[in-house]
C-alpha positions as CSV (number, residue, x, y, z in Angstrom):
1,X,16.6,-124.1,-86.9
2,X,19.9,-122.3,-87.2
3,X,22.5,-122.7,-84.4
4,X,24.9,-119.9,-83.8
5,X,28.4,-121.2,-83.8
6,X,30.0,-118.3,-82.0
7,X,29.4,-117.5,-78.4
8,X,30.1,-114.6,-76.0
9,X,33.3,-115.2,-74.1
10,X,32.9,-115.8,-70.3
11,X,33.3,-112.7,-68.1
12,X,35.5,-114.7,-65.8
13,X,38.1,-114.9,-68.5
14,X,37.9,-111.2,-69.3
15,X,39.0,-110.4,-65.8
16,X,41.7,-113.2,-65.7
17,X,43.1,-113.0,-69.2
18,X,46.7,-113.2,-68.3
19,X,46.1,-116.1,-65.9
20,X,44.1,-117.9,-68.6
21,X,47.0,-117.6,-71.0
22,X,49.4,-119.0,-68.4
23,X,47.2,-121.8,-67.5
24,X,46.9,-122.7,-71.3
25,X,50.7,-122.8,-71.6
26,X,50.9,-124.9,-68.4
27,X,48.4,-127.4,-69.9
28,X,50.5,-127.7,-73.1
29,X,48.6,-125.3,-75.5
30,X,50.2,-123.7,-78.4
31,X,49.4,-120.0,-78.4
32,X,49.7,-118.3,-81.8
33,X,51.6,-115.1,-82.3
34,X,49.4,-112.0,-83.2
35,X,51.1,-111.9,-86.7
36,X,49.3,-115.1,-87.5
37,X,45.8,-113.6,-86.9
38,X,43.3,-112.8,-89.5
39,X,39.5,-112.1,-89.7
40,X,39.4,-110.0,-86.6
41,X,41.1,-112.5,-84.2
42,X,42.8,-111.3,-81.1
43,X,43.7,-114.5,-79.3
44,X,44.2,-118.0,-80.7
45,X,45.4,-121.3,-79.2
46,X,45.6,-125.0,-80.1
47,X,45.3,-127.8,-77.6
48,X,43.8,-131.3,-77.2
49,X,43.0,-131.4,-81.0
50,X,40.9,-128.2,-80.9
51,X,41.5,-124.6,-81.7
52,X,40.2,-121.8,-79.4
53,X,39.6,-118.4,-81.1
54,X,38.6,-115.0,-79.5
55,X,37.5,-112.2,-81.8
56,X,37.7,-108.4,-81.5
57,X,33.9,-108.4,-81.0
58,X,34.3,-110.4,-77.8
59,X,32.8,-113.5,-79.3
60,X,34.6,-116.8,-79.4
61,X,34.2,-120.3,-80.7
62,X,32.8,-123.1,-78.5
63,X,36.2,-124.6,-77.9
64,X,37.5,-121.4,-76.4
65,X,34.6,-121.3,-74.0
66,X,34.9,-125.0,-73.2
67,X,38.5,-124.5,-72.1
68,X,37.6,-121.2,-70.3
69,X,35.1,-123.2,-68.2
70,X,37.7,-125.9,-67.4
71,X,40.1,-123.1,-66.3
72,X,37.4,-121.5,-64.1
73,X,36.5,-124.8,-62.5
74,X,40.0,-125.7,-61.7
75,X,40.9,-122.3,-60.3
76,X,37.9,-122.2,-58.1
77,X,37.7,-125.8,-57.0
78,X,41.3,-127.1,-56.5
79,X,43.7,-124.2,-56.9
80,X,45.4,-126.0,-59.8
81,X,45.5,-122.8,-61.9
82,X,48.8,-121.0,-62.4
83,X,48.9,-117.6,-60.7
């Protein structure tokens, strides 16, 4: 059974892309400059020992979606997100 490593990014992050970046910075993430991208990447960050990558196709790696879900939950539940 083949497991697809890449996932579609959450729609919530599409609509709140700038807020997601600000939240990542607030949480201590390192966001890579666009000059460091290759292989169709449009957004890349590193935090908590993982690397999140978003591609031009709209797909991302599981760590990107994991952090996007944390962002979504924090913003909805406790208003901890940075506006």
